[in-house]
C-alpha positions in Angstrom: -37.6 -112.6 -31.7 -37.2 -112.1 -35.5 -34.9 -114.0 -37.9 -31.3 -113.0 -37.4 -29.3 -111.3 -40.2 -25.6 -110.6 -40.7 -26.3 -106.9 -41.5 -29.4 -104.8 -40.9 -29.5 -101.5 -42.9 -31.8 -98.8 -41.4 -33.1 -96.7 -44.3 -34.4 -97.1 -47.8 -32.7 -94.4 -49.9 -29.5 -94.1 -52.0 -27.0 -94.5 -49.1 -29.0 -97.4 -47.6 -29.1 -99.3 -50.9 -25.4 -98.8 -51.4 -24.7 -100.1 -47.9 -26.9 -103.1 -48.4 -25.4 -104.0 -51.8 -21.9 -103.6 -50.5 -22.6 -105.8 -47.5 -24.1 -108.4 -49.9 -21.0 -108.2 -52.0 -19.1 -109.5 -48.9 -21.4 -112.5 -48.6 -23.5 -111.1 -45.8 -27.3 -111.7 -45.4 -28.9 -108.3 -45.4 -32.2 -106.8 -44.3 -33.2 -103.2 -45.1 -35.7 -101.5 -42.8 -37.6 -98.7 -44.5 -39.8 -96.6 -42.3 -42.0 -95.4 -45.1 -44.6 -97.5 -46.9 -43.5 -98.8 -50.3 -45.3 -96.0 -52.2 -43.3 -93.3 -50.3 -40.1 -95.3 -50.0 -36.6 -94.0 -51.0 -36.1 -91.2 -48.5 -34.9 -87.9 -49.9 -33.3 -89.7 -52.9 -36.7 -90.1 -54.6 -37.2 -86.4 -54.4 -33.9 -85.4 -56.0 -33.2 -84.6 -59.7 -30.6 -87.4 -59.5 -27.6 -85.1 -60.2 -24.3 -86.7 -59.2 -20.9 -85.0 -58.8 -17.8 -87.0 -59.3 -14.2 -86.4 -60.4 -13.2 -87.1 -64.0 -10.2 -86.1 -66.1 -11.9 -86.2 -69.5 -14.2 -88.1 -71.8 -12.8 -91.5 -71.1 -13.4 -91.2 -67.4 -16.8 -89.9 -68.0 -17.7 -92.9 -70.2 -16.8 -95.3 -67.4 -20.1 -94.0 -65.7 -22.1 -92.9 -68.7 -21.4 -95.9 -70.8 -23.9 -95.3 -73.6 -22.9 -91.8 -74.8 -23.8 -91.5 -78.5 -21.4 -90.3 -81.1 -23.7 -87.3 -81.7 -23.6 -86.3 -78.0 -19.8 -86.5 -78.0 -19.6 -84.4 -81.2 -21.9 -81.7 -80.0 -20.8 -81.4 -76.4 -17.9 -80.0 -74.5 -17.9 -82.1 -71.4 -14.7 -80.6 -70.1 -13.1 -82.0 -67.0 -13.7 -82.0 -63.3 -10.5 -83.2 -61.6 -10.0 -84.3 -58.1 -8.2 -81.1 -57.4 -11.2 -79.1 -58.6 -13.5 -81.2 -56.4 -11.3 -80.7 -53.4 -11.2 -76.9 -54.1 -15.0 -76.7 -54.3 -15.5 -78.7 -51.1 -13.0 -76.6 -49.1 -14.2 -73.3 -50.6 -18.0 -73.7 -50.1 -17.6 -75.1 -46.6 -15.2 -72.3 -45.6 -12.4 -74.9 -45.1 -14.3 -76.7 -42.4 -15.0 -80.0 -44.2 -13.4 -82.9 -42.4 -10.2 -83.7 -44.4 -10.5 -87.4 -44.0 -14.1 -87.5 -45.0 -13.5 -85.2 -47.9 -10.6 -87.3 -49.2 -12.8 -90.4 -49.0 -15.6 -88.6 -50.8 -13.5 -87.1 -53.7 -11.2 -90.1 -54.3 -14.1 -92.6 -54.1 -16.6 -90.6 -56.2 -16.1 -92.0 -59.6 -15.5 -95.5 -58.5 -18.8 -95.5 -56.5 -20.8 -94.7 -59.6 -18.8 -97.1 -61.8 -19.7 -99.8 -59.2 -23.4 -99.0 -59.4 -23.2 -98.9 -63.2 -21.7 -102.3 -63.2 -24.7 -103.5 -61.2 -27.1 -102.1 -63.8 -27.8 -98.5 -62.8 -27.9 -96.1 -65.7 -26.7 -92.5 -66.0 -27.0 -89.7 -68.6 -25.7 -86.2 -69.2 -27.8 -83.6 -67.4 -28.3 -81.4 -70.4 -31.5 -79.7 -69.4 -30.1 -78.2 -66.2 -26.4 -77.9 -66.5 -25.5 -77.0 -70.1 -26.2 -74.1 -72.4 -25.7 -74.3 -76.2 -23.2 -71.7 -77.5 -22.0 -71.6 -81.1 -23.7 -74.9 -81.8 -22.1 -76.8 -79.0 -23.3 -77.6 -75.5 -21.0 -76.7 -72.7 -21.3 -78.0 -69.1 -20.5 -75.8 -66.2 -20.3 -75.9 -62.4 -18.7 -79.3 -62.1 -22.0 -81.1 -62.6 -22.4 -83.2 -65.7 -24.3 -86.4 -65.0 -27.7 -87.5 -63.5 -29.2 -90.9 -62.8 -31.6 -92.2 -65.5 -35.1 -91.2 -64.4 -33.8 -88.8 -61.8 -34.3 -89.6 -58.1 -37.3 -91.9 -58.7 -35.3 -93.7 -61.3 -32.4 -94.1 -58.9 -34.6 -95.6 -56.2 -36.5 -97.9 -58.6 -33.3 -99.2 -60.1 -31.6 -99.7 -56.8 -34.7 -101.6 -55.5 -34.6 -103.9 -58.5 -30.8 -104.5 -58.2 -31.2 -105.2 -54.4 -34.0 -107.7 -54.9 -32.0 -109.5 -57.5 -29.2 -109.8 -55.1 -31.4 -111.4 -52.5 -31.6 -108.4 -50.1 -34.8 -108.4 -48.1 -36.6 -105.0 -47.8 -39.2 -104.5 -45.1 -41.5 -101.5 -45.6 -43.4 -99.7 -42.9 -40.8 -100.8 -40.4 -39.5 -98.0 -38.2 -36.3 -98.6 -36.3 -36.8 -97.1 -32.8 -33.7 -98.3 -30.9 -30.5 -100.3 -31.0 -30.0 -103.6 -29.2 -26.6 -103.5 -27.6 -24.5 -104.6 -24.7 -21.0 -104.2 -23.5 -19.7 -106.0 -26.6 -21.4 -103.7 -29.1 -24.6 -103.5 -31.2 -26.5 -106.7 -31.6 -29.6 -105.7 -33.5 -32.5 -103.2 -33.9 -35.8 -102.7 -32.2 -38.5 -102.2 -34.9 -42.0 -100.9 -34.8 -44.3 -102.2 -37.4 -47.9 -101.0 -37.0 -48.5 -101.2 -33.2 -46.1 -104.0 -32.6 -42.4 -103.7 -31.5 -40.0 -106.5 -32.0 -36.3 -107.1 -32.1 -34.3 -108.0 -35.2 -30.9 -109.6 -34.2 -28.0 -108.6 -36.4 -24.2 -108.9 -36.2 -23.9 -105.4 -37.6 -26.2 -102.4 -38.2 -25.7 -99.6 -40.7 -27.7 -96.4 -40.0 -28.6 -94.7 -43.3 -31.9 -93.2 -42.6 -31.4 -89.5 -43.1 -31.0 -86.3 -41.0 -33.6 -84.4 -39.0 -34.9 -82.0 -41.6 -38.5 -83.3 -41.2 -38.5 -82.8 -37.5 -39.6 -79.1 -36.8 -38.8 -79.4 -33.1 -35.2 -80.5 -33.8 -34.9 -77.9 -36.6 -35.8 -75.1 -34.2 -33.6 -76.6 -31.4 -30.5 -76.9 -33.6 -30.8 -74.7 -36.6 -32.5 -71.8 -34.6 -35.7 -69.9 -34.2 -37.8 -69.7 -37.3 -36.7 -73.0 -38.9 -40.1 -74.6 -38.0 -41.4 -72.3 -40.7 -39.4 -73.9 -43.5 -41.0 -76.2 -46.0 -39.5 -79.7 -46.3 -38.4 -80.5 -49.8 -38.4 -84.2 -49.5 -39.7 -87.1 -47.3 -41.7 -86.6 -44.2 -39.9 -89.6 -42.6 -36.4 -88.1 -42.0 -37.0 -87.0 -38.4 -33.6 -87.9 -36.9 -34.4 -91.5 -35.7 -31.0 -92.9 -36.6 -29.1 -90.1 -35.0 -31.1 -90.4 -31.8 -30.7 -94.1 -31.6 -26.9 -93.8 -31.9 -26.7 -90.9 -29.4 -28.7 -92.9 -26.9 -26.0 -95.5 -26.7 -23.1 -93.0 -26.5 -22.2 -92.2 -30.1 -20.4 -89.0 -30.7 -22.1 -86.1 -32.5 -20.2 -84.2 -35.1 -20.5 -81.5 -37.7 -22.5 -78.3 -38.5 -25.6 -78.9 -36.3 -26.8 -75.4 -36.9 -26.4 -75.8 -40.7 -28.4 -77.4 -43.5 -28.9 -77.5 -47.2 -31.8 -75.2 -47.9 -33.0 -73.7 -51.2 -35.5 -71.3 -52.8 -38.7 -73.3 -52.9 -42.1 -72.3 -54.2 -43.9 -70.1 -51.7 -47.1 -72.1 -51.8 -45.6 -75.6 -51.9 -47.0 -78.1 -49.3 -45.4 -78.8 -45.9 -43.5 -81.8 -47.2 -42.4 -83.0 -50.7 -44.9 -84.1 -53.2 -43.9 -87.2 -55.2 -46.1 -86.1 -58.1 -44.1 -82.9 -58.4 -40.7 -84.2 -57.2 -38.0 -81.5 -57.0 -39.9 -79.1 -59.4 -40.9 -76.7 -56.6 -37.3 -75.5 -56.6 -36.5 -72.3 -58.4 -32.8 -72.2 -59.3 -32.4 -69.8 -62.2 -32.1 -66.8 -60.0 -28.5 -66.0 -61.2 -30.1 -64.6 -64.4 -32.5 -62.2 -62.5 -32.8 -60.5 -59.2 -34.3 -61.5 -55.8 -36.3 -59.0 -53.8 -37.8 -59.2 -50.3 -41.0 -57.7 -48.8 -39.2 -54.4 -48.5 -38.6 -54.4 -52.2 -34.9 -54.8 -51.6 -32.3 -57.1 -53.0 -30.5 -59.1 -50.2 -28.0 -61.5 -51.9 -25.5 -61.4 -54.7 -27.5 -63.5 -57.2 -24.5 -63.9 -59.4 -21.9 -64.6 -56.8 -21.1 -68.0 -58.4 -22.8 -70.8 -60.4 -26.0 -71.7 -58.8 -24.5 -75.1 -57.9 -22.4 -73.4 -55.3 -25.0 -70.9 -53.9 -28.4 -72.5 -54.0 -28.0 -74.7 -50.9 -27.3 -71.6 -48.7 -29.7 -69.1 -50.2 -32.7 -70.8 -48.7 -31.5 -69.7 -45.3 -31.1 -66.1 -46.6 -34.8 -66.2 -47.8 -36.0 -67.6 -44.4 -34.2 -64.6 -42.7 -36.3 -62.1 -44.7 -39.5 -60.5 -43.5 -42.3 -63.0 -43.7 -39.9 -65.6 -45.0 -40.4 -65.1 -48.7 -38.9 -63.4 -51.8 -39.7 -62.9 -55.5 -37.4 -63.8 -58.4 -37.7 -61.2 -61.2 -36.8 -61.9 -64.9 -37.3 -60.2 -68.2 -37.6 -61.6 -71.8 -33.8 -61.5 -72.4 -33.3 -64.5 -70.1 -36.7 -66.3 -70.0 -35.3 -68.9 -72.4 -32.6 -69.8 -69.9 -35.1 -70.6 -67.1 -35.1 -74.3 -66.1 -38.2 -76.5 -66.7 -39.2 -76.1 -63.0 -40.5 -72.6 -63.9 -43.1 -74.1 -66.3 -45.0 -76.5 -64.0 -48.7 -75.9 -63.1 -48.1 -75.6 -59.4 -46.2 -72.3 -59.5 -46.5 -69.0 -57.7 -46.1 -66.6 -60.6 -46.8 -63.0 -61.6 -46.4 -61.4 -65.0 -46.8 -57.9 -66.4 -46.1 -55.7 -69.4 -44.6 -52.9 -67.2 -42.5 -52.8 -64.1 -45.2 -50.6 -62.5 -47.8 -53.2 -63.2 -45.5 -55.9 -61.9 -44.9 -54.0 -58.7 -48.6 -54.1 -57.9 -48.7 -57.9 -58.4 -45.9 -58.9 -56.1 -47.9 -60.0 -53.1 -46.5 -58.6 -49.9 -43.8 -56.4 -51.5 -43.6 -52.6 -51.1 -44.2 -51.5 -54.7 -42.4 -48.1 -54.6 -39.4 -49.6 -52.9 -39.3 -52.3 -55.5 -39.4 -49.8 -58.4 -36.6 -47.8 -56.8 -34.5 -51.0 -56.4 -34.9 -51.9 -60.1 -34.0 -48.4 -61.2 -30.8 -48.4 -59.1 -30.0 -51.9 -60.3 -30.5 -51.1 -64.0 -28.2 -48.1 -63.7 -25.5 -50.2 -62.0 -25.3 -52.9 -64.7 -22.0 -53.0 -66.6 -23.5 -53.3 -70.0 -20.2 -53.1 -71.8 -19.2 -56.6 -70.5 -20.6 -59.5 -72.7 -23.2 -61.8 -71.2 -22.3 -65.5 -71.2 -24.3 -68.0 -69.1 -21.7 -70.8 -69.4 -19.0 -69.0 -67.5 -18.6 -66.6 -64.7 -18.7 -63.7 -67.2 -17.8 -60.8 -64.9 -20.8 -58.8 -66.1 -21.6 -57.3 -62.8 -22.8 -54.1 -61.2 -21.1 -51.0 -59.7 -22.1 -48.8 -56.9 -24.9 -50.9 -55.3 -25.1 -53.2 -52.3 -25.3 -56.1 -52.5 -23.5 -56.2 -55.8 -24.3 -58.7 -58.5 -21.0 -60.2 -59.6 -21.9 -62.1 -62.8 -24.8 -62.4 -65.3 -26.2 -58.9 -64.5 -28.7 -57.8 -67.1 -31.0 -54.7 -67.0 -34.6 -55.4 -66.4 -36.1 -53.6 -69.5 -37.5 -56.2 -71.9 -41.2 -56.9 -71.1 -43.2 -58.8 -70.5 -41.7 -59.4 -67.0 -42.1 -62.6 -65.0 -41.8 -63.0 -61.2 -41.8 -66.2 -59.1 -42.6 -66.3 -55.3 -40.3 -68.4 -53.2 -39.7 -69.3 -49.6 -37.2 -71.6 -47.9 -37.2 -75.3 -48.6 -34.9 -77.5 -46.4 -33.3 -80.5 -48.1 -31.1 -82.1 -45.4 -29.3 -81.2 -42.2 -25.5 -81.1 -41.8 -25.0 -82.3 -38.2 -24.9 -85.9 -37.4 -22.7 -88.8 -36.1 -18.9 -89.1 -36.1 -17.5 -92.0 -38.0 -14.1 -93.6 -38.4 -12.3 -94.0 -41.7 -14.0 -97.3 -42.3 -17.5 -95.9 -41.7 -17.9 -97.2 -38.2 -19.6 -95.0 -35.7 -17.4 -93.8 -32.8 -18.4 -93.1 -29.2 -17.8 -89.9 -27.2 -14.3 -91.0 -26.5 -13.8 -91.5 -30.3 -13.6 -95.3 -29.8 -15.4 -97.3 -32.5 -18.7 -98.9 -31.4 -18.6 -102.6 -32.4 -21.2 -103.5 -34.9 -22.4 -99.9 -35.7 -21.8 -98.1 -39.0 -23.4 -95.0 -40.6 -23.7 -93.4 -44.1 -25.6 -90.6 -45.9 -27.2 -87.5 -44.4 -26.7 -88.5 -40.8 -22.9 -88.5 -41.0 -21.6 -85.2 -39.7 -18.5 -83.3 -40.6 -18.6 -83.3 -44.3 -20.7 -80.2 -45.1 -20.6 -76.9 -43.3 -22.6 -73.8 -44.2 -23.1 -74.9 -47.8 -22.4 -77.7 -50.3 -21.6 -78.2 -54.0 -24.7 -79.3 -55.9 -24.9 -83.0 -56.7 -22.6 -84.0 -53.8 -25.4 -85.4 -51.5 -26.1 -88.5 -53.7 -22.4 -89.0 -54.2 -21.8 -88.9 -50.4 -24.5 -91.4 -49.9 -23.0 -93.7 -52.6 -19.4 -93.4 -51.3 -20.1 -93.7 -47.6 -22.9 -96.2 -48.1 -20.5 -98.5 -50.0 -17.8 -98.0 -47.4 -20.1 -98.7 -44.4 -21.7 -101.7 -46.1 -18.3 -103.2 -47.1 -16.8 -102.7 -43.6 -19.9 -104.2 -41.9 -19.9 -107.1 -44.3 -16.2 -107.8 -43.8 -16.5 -107.6 -40.1 -19.3 -110.1 -39.8 -18.0 -112.5 -42.5 -14.3 -112.2 -41.6 
């Protein structure tokens, strides 16, 4: 029998750290169990760009999180606003009004306070200029409700949280896989842990599950997301295989949410099976609104300009997986090359370039060249060239007479040399998970709270359906991690 703790947090990413820190704030003794070795620790959080979405009414609210904005940054930037109403609208719109209203309210209203809380503990944040702002008339303008990232991106977030947790006296045990919950009629009493070949029990007065979804489990992906999902690449950690969800379901917890849905993006066609920490999130290819996407038949299959990429990229990975051979090519010309994000310039990229469209057609591996040329010809003829192009707003520069349409940012492909990037589907996290009460406590199949069991992060179901607004994943982890940790700490110390 291991040493007893007030609170054991299962997981080692953003949500887990927030839960551990919040429980510690209540005076609880805390142990974190991280399945990965220390070199691969941090869950999916380490693989993100660190973008965070939160509600703010203007510069003063923004400065509560980004406390070291320079005078020059303020003078040369239009940070705009992103109000709670806008956040609510985005959540309801992209989830087709299926998001759980209680979870959504907790997320939106707690979003800025969660990051203020972490800033007060020493975590740093900065404007996300390189990905979310274009300079027009000498001034940067942010778009899509996403303005801030953690200092150092995802790796910086995990490293900072680790340092803060250790300073607070939180114990972190690496290479420790939680395999079951210790429970009886009065609730959860601890965790069974596998370290190497040995399995032991860690007694605890409360347990917080914050160890991710089941995106790295191909059998579960195929079972719940559907046939073909075993073919998707995993953007992040190989350790998120649904352990926390299974442990809770095994003792009668209620499942909830969009079990057939997930966050999935356009990911380099030749990326490895799981995320590569040396590359991070750079296998993603998110500048598609400024070009076109074609499949093996040489056909377009989505409206690339339906909305800002923040509101479409998490669902277009599924659209790519549904294409023949599960791939697509993104096509750009020189008019927009300067708008492509830095991820297009890494060494590990599947790329073709050519001085003519005919030459490019022959280089798009797996694509019908004649059909591709016909698609481009029809697309070019359909572009409304009389409407001004503006990458900072939904400019209404679309197409007429073709299906699917392109609603915004439509430019003819006629300025060589042309560039094309091969992509497939990269899954980020799954949307189905556990049902929680308003205090973050897991409930059973009768919707009765399970004493001593709390949950946060990816494995909480009901928040995201079909799609999600970019940057909301880390915010969800922070908000619900803080909530679960606070509730667990209060329960054991009260």
